[in-house]
N, C-alpha and C positions, 0 to 999 in steps of 0.2 A: 511386366513385361515394356520396354521403351523400344524407339525405333532408334535408328545409326545416328541422325543428326541430333536428336535430343540427347544422345551419347556424349556425343562432341560437344555440344552445348554447355551441359552437366561440366565436364573435365575442365573446360579451358575457363568458366566460370569460378570453380571453385578453387583453381590453382590461382587465379587473378585476386579473387579474394583474401585468400593466405598470403598472397606477397604484398595486397596493397594495405591489409590489416599490420601484417610484421613493418612494414614501412612507417606505417601511420605511429605505429608503438616505439620506433625506436628514432623518430626524426619530430617529430609532434610532441607526443608525450616525453623523450628523453630516456625512455626505458632502453638500458644495454641488453642484447639480444643473444644469449649463449649461444653456443654450436650446439648443444644438447635440445634447444629449445627450434633451431633450425632441422635437427635430425626428428626431432617428434613429428615437426609440419610436417616434413617429406615422407614420414611415417603413415601420415592422416592421408595425404594424396595418394599414395601407393593404394592403402586399403581402400580410400573411394573409388580408386579409379578399377580395380578389383571388383567392387559392389557392380557398378557400370557395366560392366564387362557382363556378369551375369545376368543383367536387368536387359543388357541386350540379347541374350539366348544364349551367351558362350558356354561352354562345356567346362564346369570346376575342373576337372581333369580328364585323363584317358576317358574314352566312350569304353575302354575295356576291363574299364573298374579298379583297375590298378594305378599305383602309383610310382614309377621308377623314379632313380635318382639319374639316370642316363638313359639318353635313347640315342645311338648313335649314327641310324640308317636314315637318311634326308627323304629316301623312295619309298618308306613305309608309313602305315597309316600311324605308325606312332609319333611322327617327326611333327616338332613344337607342341607334342602333349604332354609330354614331364617336364622335370625340374631342369635337366640341363640336357643341352642335346650339341652340334658343332657351331649351329648358330648363335649359341651363347656369346661365344667368342666376338661374333659382329657386334653385338651389345657392349661388350668390354670398349673395344673399337667407338663406340657411340659417347663413350663419357671419356675417351681421349680427346676426341674431337670438338664436344662439349664444352670441355675445361679450356681449350686453345680460343673456341670464339667467344665462351666468355671473358675470357681473360683479356681477349683484345678489343671488346668493346665495353669492358666494365673491370678492368684489371682492380680499381680501387675499392671495390664490393668485397665484402668480408666474405671470407671461404664460405661459410656456412648459406649466408642468402645466393650465392650462385651456385652450391650445391641443391639448393633448394630449386631454383628455376631449372637446373639440369632435370630434377627429377619431375617437376613440373612438364617439363616438354616432351620428356621419355614417357610419362603417362600419356599424354594427351594422344602422342604415335600410335601407342599399342592399341588406344582406343579407334582413331581412323585405320590403323592397320587391319585392324578385327571388323570393319564393315563390310557388308553385303559386297558392294563395288568394288572395294581395293582387292577381298578376298578371290572374288571373280577376276579381275584384272591379273592376278600373279597368278591364279590357275591358266589363263588363256596365254600368258605373253614370256613368264620366266620359266625355269626347272622345277618350280613347283606346279607340277600336273596334278598332284593328287592333295594339294593343299585346300583344306575347309576350316582354316582358324585355327589360334592356338587357344590353346586350353586356358583358363584363367591361372591357374596355378604356373604356368609355362611364362606368361606375361609378367608376373610377379618377378619370377627370377630373371625373365629379360631386364627389368629397369634395375634389381638389384645388383645386376652383372653392370650396367651401364655406371650406376652409383660407384661400383669398384675401381673402373676404368678412370671414372673423375677423380677419385681418391688418390690413383696410382700417379696420375699426373700432376697433381698437388706435390705428392711427396718425391716422386722420382725426376721433376721437371722435364725438359726438352729433349734432350738426347735419349734418354731411357724410353721415353713415350715414344718418339719415332721408331728406335728400333722396334717396341713392343707391336706399332701397329703393321711395319713393313714385314716383321717376321709372321704376325698372325695371318696378315692376306696373302702371304705365298705359301705358308704350312694349309690354309682352308683349299687353296688353289688346286694344289695338288693334291689334296685328301678327298676333297666333295667337290671339288670344280666348280666352286662356288664361292665366294666372298663379299664382302659390301661393294665393295669398286662393282663387280661383276654384277651384283645385284640390285645397285642402283643402275646401271646402266641398262640393263634389260627391264627395269621399270620406267624406265623416260625413255628409250627407243629399242625394242626387241632385235636382238638380228638372229635372223634363222641359225647362219652358222655356229656362232657359240651354243644355240640351244641344244644342235644336233650333237656339238661337242661335249656338254653337258650332260647327256642321255647317253651318248656311247659307252658302254663298258667297259 
């Protein structure tokens, strides 16, 4: 078992080593990096993140000892414990936003490297999100009153959902990405009274009236 701090250091260290190694091969050794090599590197990062989460004490799957494809009740003990749930859509939005951000500062970078960066960022966030400090903060200040961390299988699914969102923005460009983002945010607000915007807002500065609205049947 390892502590939360060690988990964060490990994931950032491995992501940095993979990206630096890739760039060393590409620019110093003049090796042409194929997209499949970047996908392989991203897969390694995801598997490494899953290993770190296990070492941090996260459950591999739901404590009920079942693996569901979908869990829709965000207030149940099954939330964030199975493969897909309503918050999977917020991770798709992560991918859309990461694509825009990385394109803004690195539009000349090959798609494979940008995808690798996005996977690294999302994997690091999954580690940070599942530290005791962040879990406790979520429980105290957001609608996630019964939240006790993601299962590892859910975290892996979240990273993959981000990658799908990233690819979507690459494939369908600006207008479709904006429409997808807005549609998902509105849909989630009506469906579960939560979305990425509200999640970030309540994490940064909790508002009691929003929390009361979210908890209202």
